[in-house]
C-alpha positions in Angstrom: 0.0 0.0 0.0 2.9 2.3 0.8 4.4 1.8 -2.7 1.1 2.6 -4.3 0.8 5.7 -2.3 4.3 6.8 -3.3 3.7 6.2 -6.9 0.6 7.9 -7.0 2.1 11.0 -5.2 5.0 11.2 -7.5 5.1 14.0 -10.4 4.3 13.0 -13.8 7.3 14.3 -15.9 6.4 12.2 -18.7 4.2 15.2 -20.2 6.9 17.8 -19.4 9.7 16.0 -21.0 7.7 15.4 -24.1 6.6 19.0 -24.4 10.2 20.1 -24.4 11.3 18.7 -27.7 7.8 20.1 -29.2 8.6 23.6 -27.9 12.0 23.3 -29.3 10.7 22.0 -32.8 8.2 24.8 -32.9 10.7 27.6 -32.0 13.2 26.2 -34.7 10.5 26.1 -37.3 9.2 29.6 -36.3 13.0 30.9 -36.8 13.2 29.2 -40.2 10.1 30.8 -41.3 11.6 34.4 -40.2 14.8 33.5 -42.0 12.8 32.8 -45.2 10.9 36.0 -44.9 14.3 37.8 -44.3 15.9 36.3 -47.4 12.6 37.3 -49.4 12.8 40.8 -48.4 16.4 41.3 -48.8 17.2 39.3 -51.9 14.9 36.8 -53.3 11.7 39.1 -53.7 13.3 42.5 -53.3 10.7 45.2 -54.1 12.9 47.3 -56.2 15.2 44.6 -58.0 12.7 41.7 -58.4 9.2 43.1 -58.1 10.1 46.3 -59.6 7.7 48.2 -57.5 7.9 51.8 -56.2 10.3 52.8 -59.1 9.0 56.3 -59.4 10.3 57.6 -56.1 13.4 55.3 -56.3 14.6 56.9 -59.6 13.5 60.3 -59.0 15.1 60.8 -55.5 18.1 58.4 -55.6 20.5 61.3 -57.0 22.5 61.3 -53.7 22.9 59.0 -50.5 21.1 61.3 -48.1 18.2 61.7 -50.1 17.9 57.8 -50.8 18.4 57.4 -47.1 15.6 59.7 -46.0 13.0 58.4 -48.4 14.0 54.9 -47.5 13.6 55.2 -43.9 10.3 56.9 -44.4 9.2 54.1 -46.8 10.3 51.5 -44.3 8.3 53.1 -41.4 5.3 53.1 -43.5 5.8 49.6 -44.5 6.2 48.3 -41.0 3.3 50.3 -39.5 0.9 49.3 -42.3 1.7 45.7 -41.9 1.3 45.6 -38.4 -2.1 47.3 -38.4 -3.5 45.4 -41.4 -2.5 42.0 -39.8 -4.2 43.2 -36.5 -7.5 43.9 -38.4 -7.3 41.1 -40.9 -10.1 39.0 -39.3 -12.5 42.0 -38.7 -12.6 43.5 -42.2 -14.7 42.2 -45.0 -13.3 41.4 -48.4 -15.5 44.0 -50.1 -14.0 46.8 -48.3 -10.5 45.6 -47.3 -8.6 47.6 -50.2 -9.9 51.1 -49.1 -9.2 50.1 -45.6 -5.8 49.2 -46.3 -5.2 52.5 -48.3 -6.6 54.6 -45.3 -4.2 52.9 -43.0 -1.3 53.6 -45.4 -2.5 57.1 -45.8 -2.5 57.7 -42.0 1.1 56.3 -41.6 2.4 58.5 -44.5 0.7 61.6 -43.0 2.5 60.8 -39.6 5.9 60.5 -41.3 5.3 63.4 -43.4 4.5 65.6 -40.5 7.4 64.3 -38.4 10.0 64.9 -41.2 8.5 68.4 -41.8 9.1 69.1 -38.0 12.4 67.6 -37.5 14.1 67.4 -41.1 12.4 70.6 -42.4 14.9 71.1 -45.2 15.3 67.5 -46.4 11.4 67.2 -46.4 11.6 70.1 -48.8 14.0 68.5 -51.0 12.0 65.0 -51.1 8.9 67.2 -51.8 5.9 65.5 -53.4 7.7 62.0 -53.1 6.8 61.7 -49.3 3.1 62.1 -49.8 3.3 59.8 -52.9 4.4 57.0 -50.7 0.5 56.4 -50.4 0.5 55.1 -54.0 3.7 53.1 -53.7 2.4 49.7 -54.9 5.0 47.8 -52.9 3.2 48.7 -49.5 -0.3 47.9 -50.7 1.2 44.9 -52.4 2.6 43.6 -49.0 -0.7 44.5 -47.0 -2.6 42.5 -49.4 -0.5 39.5 -50.4 1.1 39.0 -47.0 -0.1 41.1 -44.0 -3.7 40.3 -44.4 -3.1 36.6 -44.3 -0.4 36.2 -41.5 0.0 36.9 -37.9 1.5 40.1 -36.5 4.9 38.7 -35.7 5.5 37.6 -39.5 3.9 40.7 -40.6 6.5 42.7 -38.4 9.3 40.7 -40.0 8.2 40.9 -43.4 7.4 44.6 -43.3 10.9 45.3 -41.7 13.1 43.4 -44.1 11.1 44.4 -47.1 11.7 48.1 -46.0 15.2 47.3 -45.3 15.7 45.7 -48.8 13.9 48.9 -50.4 16.2 51.1 -48.5 19.3 49.4 -49.4 18.7 49.8 -53.2 17.9 53.6 -52.6 20.9 54.2 -50.6 23.2 52.1 -52.9 21.8 53.7 -56.1 22.1 57.0 -54.6 25.7 56.5 -53.4 26.6 55.3 -57.0 25.1 58.1 -58.9 26.6 60.5 -56.4 30.0 59.4 -56.5 30.0 59.2 -60.5 28.1 62.4 -60.8 29.6 64.6 -58.2 32.6 62.7 -57.0 31.5 63.0 -53.5 29.8 60.7 -50.9 27.5 61.7 -48.0 27.1 65.4 -49.3 24.5 67.1 -47.3 24.5 64.7 -44.5 23.8 67.5 -42.1 20.2 67.6 -43.4 19.5 64.4 -41.6 22.3 64.2 -38.7 22.7 67.7 -37.9 25.5 70.4 -38.1 28.0 68.0 -36.7 27.8 65.9 -40.0 29.0 68.9 -42.2 32.5 67.3 -42.2 31.1 63.8 -43.2 31.4 64.6 -47.0 33.9 62.4 -48.9 35.6 63.7 -51.9 37.0 61.1 -54.2 39.3 63.5 -56.0 40.0 67.2 -56.1 40.2 67.1 -59.8 37.3 64.9 -60.6 34.8 66.8 -62.6 31.9 64.4 -62.4 29.5 62.7 -65.0 26.4 64.9 -65.5 24.5 61.9 -67.0 24.7 60.0 -63.5 22.7 62.7 -61.7 20.0 63.1 -64.6 16.8 60.7 -64.9 18.7 58.6 -67.6 21.5 57.9 -65.1 18.8 56.6 -62.5 17.6 54.1 -65.3 21.0 52.9 -66.2 22.0 52.5 -62.6 19.0 50.6 -61.7 19.4 48.4 -64.8 23.0 47.7 -63.9 21.9 46.7 -60.3 19.2 44.5 -61.5 21.6 42.8 -64.2 24.2 42.2 -61.3 21.6 40.4 -59.3 20.4 38.2 -62.0 24.1 37.4 -62.7 24.7 36.5 -59.1 21.5 34.4 -58.9 22.3 32.4 -62.2 26.0 31.7 -60.9 24.7 30.5 -57.5 22.2 28.2 -59.3 24.7 26.8 -61.8 27.0 26.2 -58.8 24.4 24.3 -56.8 23.5 22.2 -60.0 27.2 21.3 -60.3 27.5 20.2 -56.6 24.2 18.3 -56.8 25.4 16.5 -60.1 28.7 15.6 -58.5 26.9 14.1 -55.4 24.8 11.9 -57.8 27.7 10.9 -59.8 26.5 12.4 -63.0 29.0 13.5 -65.5 29.1 17.3 -66.2 29.4 18.3 -69.8 32.0 21.0 -70.5 31.5 22.6 -73.8 34.5 23.1 -76.1 35.0 25.0 -79.3 34.6 22.9 -82.6 37.8 23.0 -84.7 37.2 22.6 -88.4 40.0 21.4 -90.3 40.4 22.7 -93.8 
């Protein structure tokens, strides 16, 4: 009887020990999902280089690094905020009115960032001009709200909005830096507009004798620069795929054909 009473009073650790691997596997799978979302936003489905969305402000504003950084941060803030709000209300909005509701949410976020930039970065706000309010019409933001945030939980929507915004920001800054260096021979010119008077000395001059290439600062330079970035990305992706196929073929023991020029004897 004493053994029965002891066994009945002993704590049941079987359930606890069984739930630990499940929790670990769930946590691991969740981080794998986050990693996939991150890869999509930064590279595989980059909104500027792959989806080719939001090109109007990207091409118009990216004539230097600071302008690209300012508009990129504003776009990322709107994308992140709209994704969060859309995901929160996704089960409370009918399909018939979801698009107008999404646009109203995006417009609210854009109005907030427009007022904040006008208050704290007034000169930069004037330079960016109409392209800050035009974030409302950015198809990348509405597209992520409709295609992803409205169908997924808040945590995934946050990760998606953040890394999609970072990917768009990276292209804006990189293209702006490229055009600024080629067109003016400088880097981080007018950084004080965003970082204050202490940033006036941040300007880097590539060469005192460099005259610059005017084409790089004009609209055609923006199209050429973006085209080169898209071509570079496609080349890197194709090279990666070819490398993976070669490795896979070697593992299976499949001979890899190497093409060689055909010699014609006269």
